[in-house]
DOTOR-376976 format. One line per 4 residues: number of its first residue (from 0); their letters; for each residue y, z, x of N, C-alpha, C. Coordinates in steps of 0.05 Angstrom, whole numbers, padded with zeros to 5 digits. Example, Ala and Ser with C-alpha at 12.3 -4.5 7.8 and 13.67 -1.06 7.14 Angstrom:
2
0 = as = -00114,00156,00264,-00090,00156,00246,-00066,00156,00264  -00045,00142,00257,-00021,00143,00273,00001,00157,00258
! end
This chain:
387
0 = makl = -00024,00000,00017,00000,00000,00000,00025,00000,00017  00047,-00011,00007,00071,-00014,00023,00092,00006,00013  00105,00019,00032,00126,00038,00026,00152,00024,00034  00170,00019,00015,00194,00003,00020,00217,00021,00026
4 = rwpm = 00233,00013,00046,00258,00026,00052,00281,00010,00040  00295,00021,00021,00316,00006,00007,00340,00004,00025  00356,-00017,00021,00380,-00022,00038,00401,00000,00032  00417,00006,00053,00437,00027,00051,00460,00020,00032
8 = grrg = 00467,-00005,00029,00488,-00014,00011,00480,-00037,-00005  00497,-00044,-00025,00490,-00066,-00043,00496,-00093,-00031  00517,-00094,-00014,00525,-00121,-00004,00529,-00120,00026  00523,-00143,00039,00529,-00146,00067,00512,-00131,00086
12 = rera = 00490,-00118,00077,00473,-00104,00095,00444,-00114,00092  00430,-00114,00114,00402,-00124,00113,00383,-00102,00104  00362,-00111,00092,00341,-00092,00084,00325,-00083,00109  00317,-00058,00108,00300,-00048,00130,00273,-00061,00128
16 = peik = 00260,-00064,00151,00233,-00077,00150,00213,-00061,00134  00194,-00075,00122,00174,-00062,00106,00154,-00048,00124  00146,-00024,00117,00127,-00008,00133,00101,-00005,00117  00079,-00012,00129,00053,-00009,00117,00044,00020,00119
20 = dsra = 00041,00033,00097,00033,00061,00098,00023,00069,00070  00008,00090,00068,-00002,00099,00042,00018,00118,00029  00024,00112,00004,00043,00130,-00010,00031,00157,-00016  00004,00158,-00019,-00009,00183,-00025,-00014,00200,00000
24 = gpli = -00011,00187,00024,-00017,00202,00048,-00001,00227,00052  00026,00226,00048,00042,00251,00052,00034,00273,00033  00025,00267,00009,00016,00288,-00009,-00010,00301,00001  -00028,00284,00012,-00052,00295,00024,-00045,00313,00048
28 = alta = -00025,00304,00063,-00016,00320,00087,-00006,00347,00078  00007,00348,00055,00017,00374,00045,-00005,00393,00039  -00027,00383,00028,-00049,00401,00021,-00064,00409,00046  -00066,00392,00066,-00081,00399,00090,-00064,00415,00109
32 = ggra = -00038,00411,00109,-00021,00426,00127,-00025,00419,00156  -00038,00397,00162,-00041,00389,00190,-00061,00407,00205  -00076,00424,00191,-00094,00442,00205,-00123,00433,00202  -00139,00439,00222,-00167,00433,00220,-00181,00450,00199
36 = rwtp = -00202,00439,00187,-00216,00453,00166,-00246,00451,00171  -00261,00473,00165,-00290,00472,00167,-00301,00457,00143  -00324,00447,00145,-00337,00434,00123,-00339,00454,00100  -00329,00447,00076,-00327,00467,00054,-00354,00471,00040
40 = rdya = -00374,00479,00054,-00400,00486,00043,-00416,00501,00063  -00436,00516,00053,-00453,00531,00071,-00475,00513,00081  -00470,00498,00101,-00489,00478,00111,-00515,00491,00120  -00513,00514,00134,-00537,00527,00144,-00555,00536,00122
44 = hlae = -00543,00547,00100,-00559,00556,00078,-00573,00533,00064  -00558,00511,00060,-00569,00487,00047,-00592,00476,00063  -00588,00474,00089,-00609,00463,00107,-00634,00481,00107  -00629,00508,00106,-00652,00526,00107,-00667,00526,00081
48 = egfa = -00653,00530,00059,-00667,00532,00033,-00675,00505,00022  -00659,00484,00027,-00665,00459,00015,-00683,00441,00031  -00678,00440,00058,-00694,00422,00075,-00718,00436,00087  -00714,00460,00097,-00736,00474,00112,-00756,00487,00094
52 = rnav = -00748,00495,00069,-00765,00511,00052,-00773,00497,00026  -00764,00473,00022,-00770,00459,-00003,-00783,00432,00004  -00808,00429,-00003,-00823,00405,00005,-00812,00380,-00009  -00802,00383,-00033,-00792,00359,-00047,-00766,00349,-00034
56 = ayrc = -00747,00367,-00029,-00722,00358,-00016,-00728,00348,00013  -00746,00362,00027,-00753,00353,00054,-00764,00324,00054  -00782,00319,00035,-00794,00293,00034,-00773,00272,00025  -00755,00279,00007,-00734,00260,-00001,-00717,00252,00023
60 = vrmi = -00708,00271,00038,-00691,00266,00061,-00706,00248,00081  -00731,00255,00087,-00747,00240,00106,-00752,00211,00096  -00758,00208,00071,-00764,00181,00060,-00739,00164,00063  -00716,00174,00055,-00692,00158,00055,-00684,00151,00084
64 = aeaa = -00684,00172,00102,-00676,00168,00129,-00694,00148,00144  -00720,00152,00141,-00739,00134,00155,-00739,00106,00143  -00737,00103,00117,-00736,00076,00105,-00710,00062,00113  -00688,00076,00112,-00663,00063,00120,-00662,00056,00150
68 = astp = -00673,00074,00167,-00673,00068,00195,-00692,00046,00203  -00712,00041,00186,-00731,00019,00192,-00720,-00008,00184  -00697,-00009,00170,-00685,-00034,00163,-00669,-00045,00186  -00675,-00068,00197,-00661,-00078,00221,-00632,-00084,00215
72 = livf = -00615,-00079,00236,-00587,-00087,00235,-00584,-00111,00254  -00572,-00132,00245,-00568,-00156,00261,-00538,-00161,00265  -00532,-00175,00287,-00504,-00179,00295,-00498,-00209,00293  -00475,-00215,00281,-00465,-00242,00279,-00439,-00243,00296
76 = adgv = -00437,-00263,00313,-00413,-00268,00329,-00402,-00295,00321  -00378,-00296,00311,-00365,-00320,00302,-00383,-00335,00281  -00395,-00319,00264,-00411,-00331,00242,-00439,-00339,00250  -00448,-00335,00275,-00474,-00343,00284,-00490,-00317,00292
80 = rrdd = -00515,-00316,00283,-00531,-00293,00291,-00536,-00293,00321  -00531,-00270,00333,-00534,-00268,00362,-00551,-00243,00369  -00577,-00247,00373,-00594,-00225,00381,-00590,-00217,00410  -00577,-00234,00426,-00572,-00228,00454,-00544,-00218,00459
84 = hpla = -00529,-00211,00438,-00502,-00202,00441,-00502,-00173,00452  -00482,-00165,00468,-00481,-00137,00478,-00481,-00117,00455  -00469,-00123,00432,-00469,-00104,00410,-00497,-00100,00399  -00512,-00122,00398,-00540,-00120,00388,-00556,-00103,00408
88 = alla = -00551,-00107,00434,-00566,-00090,00453,-00558,-00061,00450  -00532,-00056,00444,-00523,-00028,00441,-00536,-00015,00417  -00539,-00030,00395,-00551,-00019,00371,-00581,-00015,00375  -00594,-00032,00391,-00622,-00029,00396,-00628,-00005,00415
92 = rpnp = -00610,00001,00433,-00613,00023,00452,-00586,00037,00454  -00579,00054,00434,-00552,00066,00434,-00546,00085,00456  -00567,00099,00466,-00563,00118,00488,-00589,00122,00503  -00589,00135,00526,-00614,00137,00542,-00635,00154,00529
96 = eqsg = -00628,00171,00509,-00647,00189,00497,-00660,00179,00471  -00648,00159,00459,-00657,00151,00432,-00659,00121,00430  -00678,00112,00414,-00678,00084,00406,-00659,00080,00383  -00656,00054,00376,-00638,00049,00354,-00647,00061,00327
100 = aewl = -00674,00060,00322,-00684,00072,00298,-00681,00102,00297  -00685,00115,00320,-00681,00145,00321,-00652,00152,00317  -00634,00137,00329,-00605,00143,00325,-00597,00140,00296  -00606,00118,00284,-00599,00113,00256,-00612,00134,00238
104 = ealy = -00637,00142,00244,-00650,00163,00228,-00634,00189,00229  -00623,00196,00252,-00607,00220,00254,-00582,00218,00237  -00569,00194,00237,-00546,00190,00220,-00552,00192,00190  -00573,00178,00182,-00581,00179,00154,-00590,00206,00145
108 = galq = -00605,00220,00162,-00614,00247,00155,-00591,00267,00152  -00571,00265,00170,-00548,00282,00168,-00532,00276,00143  -00530,00250,00136,-00515,00242,00112,-00528,00253,00087  -00555,00253,00085,-00569,00263,00062,-00568,00294,00061
112 = tagn = -00567,00307,00084,-00568,00336,00085,-00540,00348,00081  -00520,00337,00095,-00494,00349,00095,-00473,00333,00078  -00480,00308,00072,-00460,00291,00059,-00442,00278,00078  -00444,00284,00104,-00428,00273,00125,-00446,00266,00149
116 = ayae = -00439,00245,00163,-00453,00237,00188,-00432,00227,00207  -00434,00235,00232,-00414,00229,00253,-00428,00215,00276  -00416,00194,00286,-00425,00179,00309,-00403,00178,00330  -00410,00183,00355,-00390,00182,00377,-00396,00159,00395
120 = avgd = -00375,00144,00402,-00378,00122,00421,-00367,00131,00448  -00382,00125,00469,-00375,00132,00497,-00370,00106,00513  -00348,00104,00525,-00341,00081,00541,-00311,00076,00540  -00301,00060,00558,-00273,00055,00560,-00264,00032,00542
124 = aape = -00267,00008,00551,-00258,-00015,00535,-00278,-00019,00512  -00303,-00026,00518,-00324,-00029,00499,-00344,-00006,00500  -00353,00005,00478,-00372,00027,00479,-00397,00020,00494  -00406,00039,00510,-00431,00035,00526,-00453,00052,00515
128 = elwa = -00447,00073,00500,-00467,00091,00488,-00458,00100,00461  -00477,00105,00443,-00471,00116,00417,-00488,00141,00413  -00475,00162,00403,-00489,00188,00399,-00484,00198,00370  -00504,00211,00359,-00501,00223,00333,-00494,00253,00337
132 = lrpd = -00473,00262,00322,-00463,00289,00324,-00473,00305,00300  -00481,00330,00305,-00489,00348,00283,-00465,00353,00265  -00468,00348,00239,-00445,00351,00221,-00434,00379,00218  -00451,00400,00222,-00441,00427,00219,-00424,00435,00243
136 = rvkv = -00424,00420,00264,-00408,00426,00288,-00382,00411,00289  -00378,00393,00270,-00354,00375,00270,-00335,00384,00248  -00310,00385,00255,-00290,00389,00234,-00268,00369,00238  -00257,00360,00215,-00237,00339,00215,-00209,00352,00220
140 = vpgr = -00194,00339,00237,-00166,00349,00243,-00147,00328,00230  -00136,00334,00207,-00118,00314,00194,-00091,00312,00208  -00080,00288,00208,-00054,00284,00219,-00032,00287,00199  -00008,00281,00206,00015,00284,00188,00013,00265,00164
144 = agwp = 00000,00243,00167,-00003,00224,00145,-00026,00232,00126  -00040,00253,00133,-00061,00263,00116,-00089,00254,00123  -00091,00233,00140,-00117,00223,00147,-00126,00233,00175  -00151,00232,00181,-00161,00244,00206,-00148,00231,00231
148 = eawe = -00137,00248,00248,-00126,00239,00274,-00143,00248,00297  -00161,00267,00292,-00179,00277,00314,-00202,00291,00301  -00222,00297,00318,-00246,00312,00309,-00251,00334,00330  -00259,00357,00320,-00265,00379,00338,-00295,00385,00336
152 = ysvd = -00307,00386,00359,-00336,00391,00361,-00340,00418,00375  -00354,00436,00361,-00356,00464,00371,-00385,00472,00374  -00392,00484,00396,-00419,00495,00401,-00416,00521,00416  -00427,00543,00404,-00428,00569,00417,-00400,00579,00426
156 = grsv = -00380,00575,00409,-00354,00584,00415,-00337,00566,00432  -00349,00545,00442,-00334,00525,00459,-00328,00500,00442  -00305,00489,00445,-00296,00466,00429,-00285,00444,00446  -00289,00420,00437,-00277,00397,00450,-00263,00380,00428
160 = rigr = -00239,00371,00434,-00224,00355,00415,-00226,00326,00422  -00235,00310,00403,-00238,00281,00407,-00216,00267,00391  -00196,00256,00404,-00174,00243,00391,-00176,00213,00392  -00157,00200,00379,-00157,00171,00378,-00147,00160,00405
164 = aadg = -00155,00135,00410,-00145,00121,00434,-00116,00113,00430  -00104,00103,00452,-00076,00095,00451,-00070,00073,00431  -00090,00056,00427,-00086,00034,00407,-00094,00042,00379  -00100,00068,00375,-00107,00077,00348,-00136,00077,00341
168 = wspv = -00153,00066,00359,-00182,00065,00353,-00194,00092,00356  -00212,00099,00338,-00225,00125,00339,-00252,00124,00352  -00258,00141,00372,-00285,00141,00384,-00305,00155,00367  -00297,00166,00344,-00316,00179,00325,-00315,00164,00299
172 = mqlk = -00338,00157,00288,-00340,00145,00262,-00352,00166,00243  -00340,00170,00220,-00350,00188,00200,-00360,00172,00176  -00386,00176,00170,-00398,00166,00145,-00399,00189,00126  -00391,00185,00101,-00392,00206,00081,-00399,00195,00054
176 = lfhp = -00411,00213,00038,-00417,00207,00010,-00393,00215,-00007  -00390,00201,-00029,-00366,00206,-00046,-00365,00236,-00055  -00341,00247,-00052,-00335,00274,-00061,-00310,00273,-00079  -00313,00281,-00104,-00290,00278,-00123,-00267,00297,-00118
180 = tddh = -00271,00318,-00103,-00249,00338,-00100,-00243,00344,-00070  -00252,00328,-00052,-00246,00333,-00024,-00238,00307,-00011  -00216,00308,00005,-00205,00284,00018,-00219,00277,00044  -00232,00296,00057,-00241,00292,00084,-00271,00295,00088
184 = ygfs = -00286,00306,00069,-00314,00311,00072,-00329,00300,00048  -00355,00292,00053,-00372,00281,00032,-00387,00303,00017  -00400,00295,-00004,-00415,00314,-00021,-00445,00310,-00016  -00459,00331,-00010,-00487,00329,-00002,-00505,00328,-00027
188 = plea = -00526,00311,-00027,-00546,00313,-00049,-00559,00340,-00050  -00562,00353,-00028,-00574,00380,-00028,-00557,00399,-00045  -00531,00396,-00043,-00513,00414,-00059,-00515,00407,-00088  -00517,00382,-00095,-00520,00374,-00123,-00547,00384,-00135
192 = aafa = -00567,00386,-00118,-00593,00395,-00127,-00598,00425,-00121  -00577,00440,-00114,-00581,00467,-00105,-00594,00485,-00126  -00586,00482,-00151,-00598,00499,-00172,-00627,00492,-00176  -00633,00466,-00177,-00661,00458,-00180,-00678,00467,-00156
196 = idvh = -00667,00466,-00132,-00681,00475,-00109,-00687,00505,-00111  -00668,00521,-00120,-00672,00550,-00124,-00694,00555,-00144  -00694,00540,-00166,-00715,00543,-00187,-00742,00536,-00175  -00743,00514,-00161,-00769,00505,-00149,-00779,00525,-00129
200 = nasg = -00761,00535,-00112,-00770,00555,-00092,-00779,00581,-00105  -00764,00590,-00126,-00771,00614,-00139,-00798,00611,-00154  -00803,00588,-00165,-00829,00583,-00178,-00851,00584,-00158  -00847,00573,-00135,-00867,00575,-00114,-00873,00603,-00105
204 = awnk = -00851,00618,-00102,-00855,00646,-00094,-00869,00662,-00115  -00863,00657,-00140,-00876,00672,-00162,-00906,00664,-00164  -00911,00638,-00160,-00939,00629,-00160,-00955,00642,-00138  -00942,00644,-00114,-00955,00657,-00092,-00962,00686,-00098
208 = alld = -00943,00700,-00111,-00948,00728,-00118,-00971,00730,-00138  -00973,00711,-00157,-00995,00711,-00175,-01022,00707,-00161  -01022,00688,-00142,-01046,00683,-00127,-01055,00707,-00111  -01036,00722,-00101,-01042,00746,-00087,-01055,00767,-00105
212 = naar = -01052,00763,-00131,-01064,00782,-00150,-01084,00767,-00169  -01099,00749,-00157,-01120,00734,-00171,-01109,00717,-00193  -01084,00708,-00190,-01072,00689,-00209,-01069,00700,-00237  -01068,00726,-00241,-01063,00738,-00267,-01052,00766,-00262
216 = psga = -01040,00778,-00283,-01028,00804,-00279,-01049,00826,-00280  -01073,00820,-00270,-01094,00840,-00267,-01101,00853,-00294  -01092,00877,-00297,-01099,00892,-00321,-01085,00919,-00321  -01094,00937,-00339,-01082,00963,-00341,-01104,00984,-00343
220 = lvyg = -01100,01006,-00329,-01117,01030,-00330,-01106,01048,-00352  -01122,01053,-00372,-01114,01070,-00395,-01128,01097,-00393  -01112,01119,-00392,-01123,01146,-00391,-01128,01156,-00419  -01153,01159,-00426,-01160,01165,-00454,-01166,01195,-00458
224 = akdg = -01152,01213,-00446,-01157,01241,-00450,-01149,01250,-00478  -01160,01272,-00487,-01155,01282,-00513,-01132,01302,-00512  -01121,01308,-00537,-01100,01328,-00541,-01075,01322,-00524  -01069,01296,-00520,-01044,01289,-00507,-01043,01296,-00477
228 = erlt = -01066,01301,-00466,-01065,01309,-00437,-01057,01285,-00420  -01041,01290,-00400,-01032,01268,-00383,-01039,01274,-00354  -01039,01253,-00337,-01044,01256,-00309,-01020,01269,-00296  -01026,01286,-00276,-01004,01297,-00261,-00993,01276,-00242
232 = aeqf = -00970,01282,-00231,-00957,01263,-00213,-00974,01258,-00189  -00988,01279,-00179,-01005,01275,-00155,-01029,01258,-00162  -01041,01262,-00186,-01064,01246,-00194,-01055,01216,-00199  -01032,01213,-00210,-01022,01186,-00215,-01018,01170,-00189
236 = ealr = -01005,01183,-00169,-01000,01170,-00144,-01026,01165,-00129  -01045,01183,-00130,-01070,01179,-00117,-01086,01156,-00129  -01085,01154,-00156,-01099,01133,-00169,-01086,01106,-00163  -01060,01105,-00164,-01046,01079,-00157,-01052,01070,-00129
240 = gqve = -01051,01089,-00110,-01057,01082,-00082,-01085,01071,-00079  -01105,01084,-00094,-01132,01074,-00092,-01135,01046,-00103  -01122,01040,-00126,-01123,01014,-00137,-01111,00993,-00119  -01087,00999,-00108,-01074,00980,-00090,-01090,00974,-00065
244 = esha = -01103,00995,-00055,-01118,00992,-00030,-01144,00977,-00034  -01158,00982,-00056,-01185,00972,-00060,-01187,00948,-00078  -01166,00942,-00094,-01169,00921,-00114,-01146,00901,-00115  -01124,00905,-00100,-01102,00886,-00101,-01105,00866,-00078
248 = gtmn = -01094,00842,-00082,-01095,00822,-00061,-01118,00802,-00064  -01116,00780,-00050,-01136,00759,-00053,-01163,00767,-00041  -01163,00784,-00021,-01189,00792,-00009,-01205,00810,-00028  -01192,00823,-00047,-01206,00841,-00065,-01210,00829,-00093
252 = agrp = -01204,00803,-00096,-01207,00790,-00122,-01236,00791,-00131  -01240,00800,-00156,-01267,00802,-00167,-01283,00827,-00159  -01271,00844,-00144,-01285,00868,-00135,-01289,00887,-00158  -01313,00898,-00163,-01318,00916,-00186,-01302,00942,-00182
256 = mile = -01296,00954,-00205,-01281,00979,-00205,-01298,01001,-00218  -01299,01024,-00206,-01313,01047,-00217,-01294,01067,-00229  -01298,01072,-00255,-01279,01089,-00270,-01293,01115,-00277  -01277,01136,-00279,-01287,01162,-00288,-01264,01178,-00301
260 = ggld = -01271,01200,-00312,-01251,01219,-00323,-01234,01208,-00345  -01246,01193,-00364,-01231,01183,-00387,-01215,01158,-00382  -01218,01145,-00359,-01203,01120,-00353,-01217,01096,-00365  -01201,01078,-00376,-01212,01054,-00388,-01196,01030,-00377
264 = wkpm = -01210,01008,-00371,-01196,00984,-00360,-01191,00963,-00382  -01166,00956,-00385,-01158,00936,-00404,-01149,00911,-00390  -01166,00889,-00388,-01157,00865,-00374,-01134,00851,-00389  -01117,00838,-00373,-01094,00823,-00383,-01094,00795,-00371
268 = swtp = -01082,00777,-00385,-01079,00749,-00375,-01054,00737,-00388  -01045,00715,-00375,-01021,00701,-00385,-01028,00683,-00408  -01011,00681,-00427,-01014,00662,-00449,-01005,00635,-00439  -01012,00613,-00453,-01002,00587,-00445,-00972,00585,-00444
272 = admd = -00958,00600,-00462,-00928,00599,-00460,-00918,00613,-00435  -00932,00635,-00427,-00924,00648,-00402,-00929,00631,-00378  -00949,00614,-00379,-00956,00597,-00356,-00939,00572,-00355  -00919,00569,-00373,-00902,00545,-00374,-00884,00542,-00350
276 = fiag = -00884,00562,-00332,-00868,00559,-00308,-00876,00535,-00291  -00902,00527,-00294,-00911,00504,-00279,-00896,00479,-00288  -00893,00476,-00314,-00877,00453,-00324,-00848,00455,-00315  -00838,00479,-00314,-00810,00483,-00305,-00808,00475,-00275
280 = khaa = -00828,00481,-00260,-00828,00474,-00231,-00828,00444,-00228  -00844,00430,-00244,-00844,00401,-00242,-00818,00389,-00251  -00805,00401,-00272,-00779,00391,-00281,-00758,00395,-00259  -00759,00418,-00244,-00741,00422,-00222,-00746,00402,-00200
284 = arei = -00771,00395,-00195,-00778,00376,-00174,-00766,00348,-00181  -00769,00341,-00207,-00758,00315,-00216,-00727,00314,-00213  -00714,00337,-00218,-00685,00338,-00216,-00677,00335,-00186  -00692,00347,-00168,-00686,00344,-00140,-00689,00315,-00131
288 = alaf = -00711,00302,-00140,-00715,00274,-00134,-00692,00257,-00145  -00683,00264,-00169,-00661,00249,-00182,-00636,00250,-00166  -00630,00274,-00155,-00605,00277,-00139,-00606,00259,-00114  -00629,00255,-00103,-00631,00238,-00079,-00636,00209,-00085
292 = gvpp = -00643,00202,-00110,-00648,00175,-00117,-00676,00166,-00109  -00695,00184,-00109,-00723,00178,-00103,-00740,00179,-00128  -00753,00158,-00137,-00770,00160,-00161,-00791,00181,-00157  -00795,00198,-00178,-00815,00220,-00175,-00843,00210,-00170
296 = qllg = -00850,00186,-00179,-00877,00176,-00174,-00883,00174,-00144  -00863,00168,-00128,-00867,00165,-00099,-00873,00192,-00086  -00866,00214,-00100,-00870,00241,-00089,-00894,00254,-00101  -00908,00241,-00119,-00932,00253,-00132,-00925,00274,-00152
300 = ipgd = -00902,00272,-00164,-00894,00292,-00185,-00904,00283,-00212  -00920,00299,-00225,-00931,00290,-00251,-00911,00292,-00274  -00917,00278,-00295,-00901,00280,-00319,-00877,00261,-00321  -00876,00241,-00303,-00854,00222,-00303,-00866,00194,-00305
304 = atya = -00858,00179,-00325,-00868,00152,-00329,-00846,00132,-00331  -00825,00135,-00314,-00802,00117,-00315,-00810,00089,-00308  -00828,00087,-00287,-00837,00060,-00278,-00866,00057,-00284  -00874,00031,-00289,-00901,00026,-00297,-00921,00031,-00276
308 = nyre = -00914,00027,-00250,-00933,00032,-00229,-00919,00039,-00203  -00934,00045,-00183,-00923,00053,-00157,-00906,00031,-00144  -00915,00006,-00147,-00901,-00016,-00134,-00873,-00019,-00147  -00871,-00016,-00173,-00845,-00017,-00187,-00827,00005,-00177
312 = anaa = -00838,00029,-00175,-00822,00052,-00166,-00813,00048,-00138  -00830,00037,-00121,-00823,00033,-00093,-00801,00012,-00090  -00803,-00009,-00106,-00782,-00030,-00105,-00755,-00019,-00115  -00756,-00002,-00136,-00732,00010,-00146,-00719,00029,-00125
316 = fwrg = -00736,00043,-00110,-00726,00061,-00089,-00712,00045,-00068  -00723,00023,-00059,-00711,00007,-00038,-00685,-00007,-00048  -00687,-00018,-00073,-00664,-00033,-00083,-00641,-00015,-00091  -00647,00008,-00103,-00626,00026,-00113,-00616,00047,-00094
320 = tvvp = -00632,00054,-00074,-00624,00076,-00056,-00621,00067,-00027  -00642,00054,-00016,-00642,00048,00012,-00623,00025,00019  -00625,00003,00004,-00609,-00021,00010,-00579,-00015,00008  -00569,-00002,-00013,-00540,00004,-00013,-00531,00022,00010
324 = lvrk = -00549,00041,00018,-00542,00058,00040,-00540,00043,00066  -00559,00025,00071,-00559,00009,00096,-00535,-00010,00097  -00529,-00023,00074,-00506,-00041,00073,-00480,-00026,00078  -00478,-00002,00066,-00454,00014,00071,-00451,00021,00100
328 = taaa = -00473,00028,00113,-00472,00036,00141,-00466,00011,00158  -00477,-00012,00152,-00471,-00036,00167,-00441,-00043,00165  -00430,-00040,00141,-00401,-00046,00138,-00384,-00026,00153  -00392,-00001,00153,-00377,00019,00168,-00379,00014,00198
332 = ltgw = -00402,00007,00208,-00405,00000,00236,-00389,-00024,00244  -00388,-00044,00226,-00371,-00068,00231,-00342,-00060,00234  -00332,-00044,00215,-00304,-00036,00216,-00298,-00019,00240  -00318,-00004,00250,-00314,00014,00273,-00316,00000,00299
336 = lggr = -00338,-00015,00303,-00344,-00028,00329,-00333,-00056,00330  -00327,-00068,00307,-00317,-00095,00308,-00291,-00099,00323  -00275,-00078,00324,-00250,-00079,00340,-00255,-00079,00369  -00278,-00069,00378,-00284,-00069,00407,-00301,-00092,00415
340 = fagt = -00314,-00106,00396,-00329,-00130,00402,-00318,-00151,00383  -00299,-00166,00393,-00283,-00185,00377,-00301,-00206,00364  -00295,-00211,00338,-00309,-00232,00324,-00337,-00226,00315  -00345,-00200,00316,-00372,-00193,00309,-00373,-00181,00281
344 = riea = -00397,-00182,00269,-00403,-00171,00243,-00431,-00160,00244  -00436,-00137,00232,-00462,-00125,00231,-00472,-00126,00202  -00496,-00136,00199,-00508,-00137,00172,-00536,-00127,00172  -00546,-00119,00149,-00574,-00110,00146,-00592,-00135,00142
348 = dldg = -00614,-00135,00157,-00633,-00157,00154,-00654,-00149,00134  -00651,-00159,00109,-00668,-00151,00087,-00691,-00170,00082  -00691,-00193,00097,-00711,-00213,00091,-00739,-00204,00097  -00743,-00188,00118,-00770,-00180,00126,-00780,-00154,00114
352 = lpal = -00766,-00143,00095,-00775,-00117,00084,-00798,-00122,00064  -00822,-00110,00069,-00845,-00115,00052,-00840,-00106,00023  -00825,-00085,00019,-00821,-00074,-00008,-00805,-00094,-00025  -00788,-00110,-00013,-00772,-00129,-00028,-00783,-00158,-00028
356 = qper = -00806,-00161,-00016,-00818,-00188,-00014,-00825,-00200,-00041  -00836,-00184,-00060,-00842,-00196,-00086,-00817,-00206,-00100  -00794,-00192,-00097,-00770,-00201,-00109,-00760,-00227,-00097  -00763,-00229,-00070,-00754,-00254,-00057,-00772,-00277,-00064
360 = dalw = -00798,-00272,-00067,-00817,-00293,-00075,-00809,-00303,-00103  -00803,-00284,-00121,-00795,-00293,-00148,-00769,-00309,-00148  -00750,-00300,-00130,-00725,-00315,-00128,-00729,-00343,-00118  -00746,-00346,-00097,-00752,-00373,-00086,-00766,-00390,-00107
364 = arln = -00783,-00378,-00123,-00797,-00394,-00144,-00777,-00404,-00165  -00758,-00388,-00172,-00738,-00397,-00192,-00720,-00419,-00180  -00712,-00415,-00154,-00695,-00435,-00141,-00710,-00462,-00138  -00735,-00460,-00130,-00750,-00485,-00127,-00754,-00500,-00154
368 = aatf = -00755,-00484,-00175,-00758,-00496,-00201,-00733,-00509,-00211  -00710,-00502,-00199,-00684,-00513,-00207,-00680,-00540,-00193  -00689,-00561,-00204,-00689,-00587,-00191,-00661,-00598,-00188  -00641,-00587,-00203,-00614,-00598,-00201,-00599,-00586,-00177
372 = ltdd = -00611,-00568,-00161,-00599,-00557,-00138,-00608,-00572,-00113  -00589,-00574,-00094,-00597,-00585,-00068,-00610,-00563,-00051  -00622,-00571,-00028,-00635,-00552,-00011,-00615,-00532,00001  -00591,-00542,00008,-00571,-00524,00019,-00561,-00504,-00002
376 = errr = -00559,-00513,-00027,-00550,-00495,-00048,-00571,-00474,-00053  -00596,-00482,-00051,-00618,-00462,-00055,-00617,-00441,-00032  -00613,-00450,-00008,-00612,-00432,00015,-00588,-00413,00012  -00565,-00423,00004,-00542,-00406,00000,-00547,-00385,-00021
380 = magv = -00559,-00393,-00043,-00564,-00374,-00065,-00585,-00354,-00057  -00603,-00361,-00039,-00623,-00342,-00029,-00612,-00324,-00007  -00588,-00330,00002,-00575,-00313,00023,-00584,-00319,00051  -00593,-00343,00057,-00603,-00349,00084,-00585,-00370,00097
384 = geg = -00564,-00379,00084,-00546,-00398,00097,-00556,-00427,00095  -00540,-00445,00105,-00548,-00473,00104,-00566,-00480,00127  -00583,-00500,00122,-00601,-00510,00143,-00587,-00528,00163
! end
């Protein structure tokens, strides 16, 4: 957007030159105050409860990160694919410690876990190495215009400030998911699924407690003495200790109990309504998968029949979740590295993906059946360019 400077007088004076700037930027600067801010979420808690302790969220993050990282990125220079271009070599081997797929997997995993992913370029004129930065260690430093002017990376109380180059190029690229109430940080799928993750984890813990007690609330010892006689406190504690020691836990499941002195055993069990927590756990699992965009069928979650079969669900996962993510990343990398490698463009190579092959076969069949199209038109519509 353009911010216009009006002329000082009505006649005889020239207009000031037009300045390209965001009109909303100063308002954002007022809210940020030019100060660095930590990521506005408890990243450590989300990573611990959501990723490390929840199998559904863990698998969703892994599936998305690994599938997206397995999608090749190709480089075009002046409109021609160049596999021998220095940028292509950089993406294939971004640093001495990681391959291109490992580096991309780290970016995609951070994006799904924190809602933000950061990449750092090392080099003077053209980047020579690319590194993925842990999102919980990075904070955005907004400038006077309201947009990031630097990034601060902190480890164990030590910090390093990474600012823009003299020409305005940033050695740090930030990928983020849309956040409706934050100007500088993205919104994590883990945070959107936090309540469902808590329900799923609590259901697992409750189920474990039931298994420790033979998967039922055991039973009750009824003291059937006459004339309202009751056990003394000492007798009650001794009896409870004996039951816990000899009959509680999985190792004592099914062990017979010897009763005396007017004691009677009343077995108890859960009703089908009480056992409905299993359905609730599956519902929470489906909600977690929904937040990440992973069809529940791919995770083995029962009770969901959105897609007719596994192949349909897998194609929907790639088309609706993986492909948009990879294309977004390719466009971000083009905008970031394209200024250092003139005339280059990074795109996702989707032609060789097995999950999308049936769709491409169907597209080619329709194009071949269209006899009114030329071969070059068919190739353009298929996205492969002219022959």
